[in-house]
C-alpha positions as CSV (number, residue, x, y, z in Angstrom):
1,X,-7.4,-6.8,-11.2
2,X,-9.1,-10.0,-9.8
3,X,-12.3,-9.9,-7.8
4,X,-10.4,-11.3,-4.8
5,X,-7.9,-8.5,-5.0
6,X,-10.6,-5.8,-5.2
7,X,-12.3,-7.4,-2.2
8,X,-9.0,-7.4,-0.4
9,X,-8.7,-3.7,-0.9
10,X,-12.3,-3.1,0.2
11,X,-11.7,-5.0,3.4
12,X,-8.5,-3.0,4.0
13,X,-10.4,0.2,3.5
14,X,-13.1,-1.0,6.0
15,X,-10.5,-1.9,8.6
16,X,-8.7,1.4,8.3
17,X,-12.0,3.3,8.5
18,X,-12.6,1.6,11.8
19,X,-15.6,-0.5,10.7
20,X,-13.7,-3.5,12.1
21,X,-11.6,-3.2,15.3
22,X,-8.5,-5.0,16.4
23,X,-9.5,-8.5,17.6
24,X,-12.6,-8.7,15.5
25,X,-13.2,-11.9,13.6
26,X,-13.6,-11.5,9.9
27,X,-16.3,-14.1,9.1
28,X,-16.4,-15.4,5.5
29,X,-20.1,-15.8,5.4
30,X,-20.8,-12.3,6.9
31,X,-18.3,-10.7,4.5
32,X,-19.8,-12.5,1.5
33,X,-23.2,-11.1,2.5
34,X,-21.8,-7.7,3.1
35,X,-20.2,-7.5,-0.4
36,X,-22.8,-9.6,-2.2
37,X,-20.4,-12.2,-3.4
38,X,-19.7,-15.9,-2.8
39,X,-17.4,-17.1,0.0
40,X,-14.6,-18.2,-2.4
41,X,-13.3,-14.8,-3.4
42,X,-13.7,-13.7,0.2
43,X,-11.5,-16.6,1.3
44,X,-8.9,-15.7,-1.3
45,X,-8.9,-12.1,-0.2
46,X,-8.4,-13.0,3.4
47,X,-5.5,-15.3,2.5
48,X,-3.9,-12.4,0.7
49,X,-4.4,-10.2,3.7
50,X,-3.0,-12.8,6.0
51,X,0.1,-13.3,3.8
52,X,0.8,-9.5,4.0
53,X,0.4,-9.6,7.8
54,X,-2.6,-7.2,7.7
55,X,-4.7,-9.7,9.6
56,X,-3.9,-12.9,11.6
57,X,-5.2,-16.2,10.3
58,X,-5.5,-18.4,13.4
59,X,-6.4,-22.1,13.7
60,X,-10.0,-22.6,14.8
61,X,-10.5,-18.8,15.1
62,X,-10.2,-17.8,11.4
63,X,-9.2,-14.3,10.3
64,X,-8.6,-11.8,13.1
65,X,-8.1,-8.0,12.6
66,X,-4.6,-7.1,13.8
67,X,-4.3,-3.3,13.1
68,X,-1.2,-1.9,14.8
69,X,-1.5,1.0,17.2
70,X,-0.7,4.5,15.9
71,X,2.6,4.4,17.8
72,X,3.5,1.0,16.3
73,X,2.5,2.2,12.8
74,X,4.7,5.2,13.1
75,X,7.6,3.0,14.2
76,X,7.0,0.8,11.1
77,X,7.1,3.8,8.8
78,X,10.2,5.2,10.6
79,X,11.9,1.8,10.1
80,X,10.8,1.7,6.5
81,X,12.3,5.1,5.9
82,X,15.7,4.0,7.3
83,X,15.7,0.8,5.2
84,X,14.7,2.6,2.0
85,X,17.3,5.3,2.8
86,X,20.0,2.5,2.9
87,X,18.7,1.1,-0.4
88,X,18.9,4.5,-2.1
89,X,22.5,5.1,-0.8
90,X,23.7,1.8,-2.2
91,X,21.8,2.2,-5.4
92,X,23.5,5.5,-6.0
93,X,26.9,3.8,-5.5
94,X,26.1,0.7,-7.5
95,X,23.7,1.7,-10.2
96,X,23.8,-0.4,-13.4
97,X,22.1,0.4,-16.8
98,X,19.6,-2.5,-16.2
99,X,18.5,-1.1,-12.8
100,X,18.4,2.4,-14.2
101,X,16.1,1.3,-17.0
102,X,13.8,-0.5,-14.5
103,X,13.5,2.6,-12.3
104,X,12.9,4.8,-15.4
105,X,10.1,2.5,-16.7
106,X,8.4,2.5,-13.3
107,X,8.7,6.3,-13.0
108,X,7.2,6.8,-16.5
109,X,4.3,4.5,-15.6
110,X,3.7,6.6,-12.4
111,X,3.6,9.7,-14.6
112,X,0.8,8.3,-16.6
113,X,-1.2,7.2,-13.6
114,X,-0.7,10.6,-11.8
115,X,-1.8,12.4,-14.9
116,X,-5.0,10.4,-15.0
117,X,-5.6,10.8,-11.3
118,X,-5.7,7.0,-10.8
119,X,-4.5,6.4,-7.3
120,X,-4.9,2.6,-7.4
121,X,-2.8,2.3,-10.6
122,X,-0.3,4.8,-9.3
123,X,0.1,2.7,-6.2
124,X,0.9,-0.4,-8.3
125,X,3.5,1.6,-10.4
126,X,4.8,3.3,-7.2
127,X,5.5,-0.2,-5.7
128,X,7.4,-1.1,-8.9
129,X,9.5,2.1,-8.6
130,X,10.4,1.4,-5.0
131,X,11.1,-2.3,-5.7
132,X,13.4,-1.3,-8.5
133,X,15.4,0.8,-6.1
134,X,15.6,-2.2,-3.7
135,X,17.1,-4.3,-6.4
136,X,19.4,-1.5,-7.5
137,X,21.0,-1.6,-4.1
138,X,22.5,-5.0,-5.2
139,X,22.3,-6.2,-1.6
140,X,19.8,-9.1,-1.6
141,X,19.5,-9.3,2.2
142,X,18.7,-5.6,2.5
143,X,16.3,-5.8,-0.4
144,X,14.5,-8.8,1.2
145,X,13.9,-6.7,4.4
146,X,12.6,-3.8,2.3
147,X,10.3,-6.1,0.3
148,X,8.9,-7.6,3.5
149,X,8.2,-4.3,5.3
150,X,6.8,-2.7,2.2
151,X,4.4,-5.6,1.9
152,X,3.4,-5.2,5.5
153,X,2.7,-1.5,5.0
154,X,1.1,-1.8,1.6
155,X,-2.5,-1.0,2.7
156,X,-1.4,2.1,4.5
157,X,0.9,3.3,1.7
158,X,-2.0,2.7,-0.8
159,X,-4.5,4.6,1.3
160,X,-2.4,7.7,1.8
161,X,-2.1,8.3,-2.0
162,X,-5.8,9.4,-1.9
163,X,-4.8,12.5,0.0
164,X,-5.4,15.7,-1.9
165,X,-2.6,16.5,-4.4
166,X,-0.5,13.5,-3.1
167,X,0.0,11.8,-6.5
168,X,1.7,14.8,-8.1
169,X,3.8,15.5,-5.0
170,X,4.8,11.8,-4.8
171,X,5.8,11.9,-8.5
172,X,7.9,15.0,-7.9
173,X,9.7,13.3,-5.0
174,X,10.3,10.2,-7.2
175,X,11.9,12.5,-9.8
176,X,14.2,13.9,-7.2
177,X,15.2,10.5,-5.9
178,X,15.9,9.2,-9.4
179,X,18.0,12.3,-10.1
180,X,20.1,11.8,-7.0
181,X,20.7,8.1,-7.6
182,X,21.7,8.7,-11.2
183,X,24.1,11.5,-10.1
184,X,25.8,9.0,-7.7
185,X,25.0,11.3,-4.8
186,X,24.6,8.7,-2.0
187,X,23.7,11.1,0.8
188,X,21.1,13.0,-1.2
189,X,19.5,9.8,-2.5
190,X,19.3,8.5,1.0
191,X,17.9,11.8,2.4
192,X,15.3,12.1,-0.3
193,X,14.1,8.5,0.1
194,X,14.0,8.9,3.9
195,X,11.9,12.1,3.7
196,X,9.6,10.5,1.0
197,X,8.7,7.6,3.2
198,X,8.2,9.6,6.3
199,X,5.9,12.0,4.4
200,X,3.9,8.9,3.4
201,X,3.5,8.1,7.1
202,X,2.4,11.7,7.9
203,X,-0.1,11.7,5.0
204,X,-1.5,8.4,6.3
205,X,-2.0,10.0,9.7
206,X,-3.9,12.9,8.1
207,X,-6.0,10.3,6.2
208,X,-6.9,8.4,9.3
209,X,-8.1,11.6,11.0
210,X,-10.4,12.3,8.1
211,X,-11.7,8.7,8.1
212,X,-12.3,8.8,11.8
213,X,-14.4,12.0,11.4
214,X,-16.5,10.3,8.8
215,X,-16.7,6.9,10.6
216,X,-20.3,7.2,11.6
217,X,-21.7,8.2,8.3
218,X,-19.5,5.6,6.5
219,X,-20.7,2.9,8.8
220,X,-24.3,3.8,8.3
221,X,-23.9,3.6,4.5
222,X,-21.7,0.6,4.4
223,X,-24.4,-2.0,4.1
224,X,-26.0,-0.6,1.0
225,X,-22.7,0.7,-0.5
226,X,-20.9,-2.6,-0.2
227,X,-23.8,-4.6,-1.6
228,X,-23.7,-2.3,-4.7
229,X,-20.0,-2.7,-4.9
230,X,-20.3,-6.5,-4.7
231,X,-22.8,-6.4,-7.6
232,X,-20.4,-4.3,-9.6
233,X,-17.6,-6.8,-8.9
234,X,-19.7,-9.7,-10.1
235,X,-20.8,-7.8,-13.2
236,X,-17.2,-7.0,-14.1
237,X,-16.1,-10.6,-13.7
238,X,-18.9,-11.8,-16.0
239,X,-17.6,-9.6,-18.8
């Protein structure tokens, strides 16, 4: 994992925790000081966040926080559930050995990450699992829409995996989804995927409430904590 990618995740966490508010400008120099790194990886991290739609990168204004409202976020998860449901339905109808193998490999990787309690690695493998289902739908237009919205929700889907016991529950849901797709049960596959994504949205809401309750203490410790984190990032990159 590159330094810029780790910084991207740290900025996502800070925004979701409320340390930056919608409309705030994310200044490269200030962030570099906050994390104890140079401006180059900060710039790369902001570009990644802009590409995902998590922030707005505007001419002459730089990077602006663009967190959606709770209502808008729920609507996005609701739409994601419908899109993934359609992907699951088509995958159950059109499954090929190649697509089956891709889903199986991603699911096995998720099992390893869940067993180790590594939420960040689990998220990467979880993304591969869902993307394998998009491809298994064999509808490239639908898959493109799923890829785009998944990317837009990536920070929120990653954060909710930190909720207590969520990794094992998510893994069990994956097993049920895979079972339904392999059985060719279109309605069951669609239903299980739909519920799986909506639960992610609910879990994220729970996580936001917890973060909001800890916002003051997190904000007070952010300066020292992020400086230490920046030093660790630099040390890792020198190895």
